[in-house]
C-alpha positions in Angstrom: 112.4 129.4 111.1 112.8 127.8 107.7 110.8 129.0 104.7 110.6 125.5 103.3 107.2 123.8 103.6 105.3 120.6 103.0 101.6 120.8 102.5 99.7 117.5 103.1 96.1 118.1 101.9 92.9 116.3 101.2 89.4 116.9 99.8 87.3 114.8 102.2 87.0 111.5 103.9 85.8 108.7 101.6 82.2 107.8 102.5 82.0 105.2 105.2 85.6 105.8 106.3 85.0 109.0 108.3 85.8 107.3 111.7 89.1 105.9 110.2 89.9 109.4 109.0 89.2 111.0 112.4 91.4 108.5 114.2 94.2 108.9 111.6 94.0 112.7 112.1 94.7 112.2 115.8 97.5 109.8 115.0 99.1 112.2 112.5 98.9 115.1 115.1 100.8 112.9 117.5 103.3 112.0 114.8 103.9 115.6 113.9 104.2 116.6 117.5 106.9 113.9 118.0 108.8 115.1 114.9 108.7 118.7 116.2 110.1 117.5 119.6 112.9 115.6 117.8 113.7 118.7 115.8 112.9 117.1 112.4 110.5 119.9 111.7 110.3 123.5 112.9 106.5 123.6 113.1 103.3 122.2 111.8 99.7 123.5 111.7 96.6 121.7 110.8 94.1 123.7 108.9 90.4 122.9 108.2 88.9 125.0 105.5 85.3 126.2 105.5 83.1 124.3 103.0 83.3 125.8 99.5 82.7 122.9 97.2 86.3 123.0 96.2 88.9 120.3 96.0 90.7 121.1 99.3 89.0 121.0 102.6 92.0 120.5 104.9 95.7 120.4 105.1 98.7 120.3 107.4 101.3 123.0 106.8 104.7 121.6 107.9 107.8 123.9 108.0 111.4 122.8 108.3 114.9 122.8 106.8 115.1 121.2 103.3 117.3 118.3 104.2 115.2 117.4 107.3 112.0 117.7 105.3 113.5 115.4 102.6 114.4 112.9 105.3 111.0 113.1 106.8 109.2 112.4 103.6 111.5 109.5 102.9 111.0 107.9 106.3 109.0 104.7 106.7 106.7 106.4 109.2 105.8 109.2 106.8 105.3 106.7 104.0 103.0 104.7 106.3 100.9 107.7 107.2 100.6 108.8 103.6 99.7 105.3 102.5 97.1 105.1 105.2 95.7 108.5 104.1 95.3 107.3 100.5 93.0 104.5 101.7 90.5 106.8 103.5 90.9 110.3 102.0 89.7 111.6 98.7 92.4 113.5 96.7 95.1 113.2 99.4 98.2 114.9 98.1 101.6 116.2 99.3 103.2 119.3 97.9 106.5 121.0 98.7 107.3 124.7 98.4 108.4 127.8 100.2 106.9 130.4 102.4 107.9 133.5 104.4 111.0 135.4 103.2 111.7 132.7 100.6 108.7 133.7 98.6 110.5 136.9 97.5 113.6 134.9 96.6 111.5 132.6 94.3 109.7 135.6 92.8 113.1 137.2 92.0 114.2 134.0 90.2 110.9 133.9 88.3 111.2 137.6 87.3 114.8 137.0 86.1 113.7 134.2 83.8 110.9 136.1 82.1 111.5 136.8 78.5 112.5 140.5 77.9 
């Protein structure tokens, strides 16, 4: 499994758009399931955080190979989902990064670039 990740997160549904958000959540689950079946992504996991008053209440953690993730985020379907999300979610955002064994690789790079 790849250590490359996409995090698609949000703060909350915009007031009055909760039903739209609930439907889009189901649509996005189906979309991610289809991308997993096609092999575009290795895995995905939806996460709903307990209320804390913070800026993040939920996210999808999506894992895959770098080239395939780049193709995913450049696809018309992805752009449509993210555009939809921007219309009904507060602080919807997409981040890329690494996880798993690749964290140590990134830390090694970081440590090597620190001033002596």
